[in-house]
N, C-alpha and C positions, 0 to 999 in steps of 0.2 A: 394779721394778713389782710390786705386791702384788695378788694376785687375791682375789676375795671368798671363795673356798674355799682359803685358805692351808693348807699342809700340816698345821699344828698348830692350826688354828682349831677351836672347839667345833662348828661346823657340819660340818666335814670329819670330825672324830672321830665325831660322831653318825651320819653316813652310813656310815662304815666299820663302826661297831658294828652298825648295822641290817643291813648286808650279812652280817656274820659271824653275827648272830642268825638270819637267814634260812637261811644255809648249814647251821648247826647243826640247825635245824628239819628241813631236808630230809634230813640225814644220820641224824638220829634216826628219821625215818619210814622210811628205807631199811633201817636196822639192825633195826627192829621187824618188817620183812617177811622177814628171813632165817630159814631153818629152825632155826638155833641162835642164840639170842639171848644176847648178852653183857650181862647185867643190870648188872654193875658199870660197864662202859663207858657204857652208856646213862644210868645214874644220874649219872656224872661229867659227861657232855655236857649233861644237863638242868640240873645245878647251874651249869655255865658259862653256859648260856642264860639262866638266872634272873639271874645276876650281870650279864650284858650288858644285860638288860632294865632292871635297876636303874640302871646307868650311863647308858643311853639316857635314862631318865626324868630323872635328875639333869641331864644336859646340856640336855634339853628345857626344864626349869625355868630354867636359866641363860640360855637363848636367848629365852625368851618375854619380851615387854615387861611391865614392872611395872604392875600395875593401880593406878589412882588410888585414893587413900584415901577 
């Protein structure tokens, strides 16, 4: 039996990436509130967050129905 959110389906991947993106956003906010800010770590996290956003966008385009010509 196959579920709509198969473990490797684009929908499932998109949801997992959205969760990771939100987690990174929360971590970046938390790190920015620390008295000593590790700029290099924050830059790396932001870069990862941007890569996730790009992948989420790619998956979203894949999942959207094609527009009629």
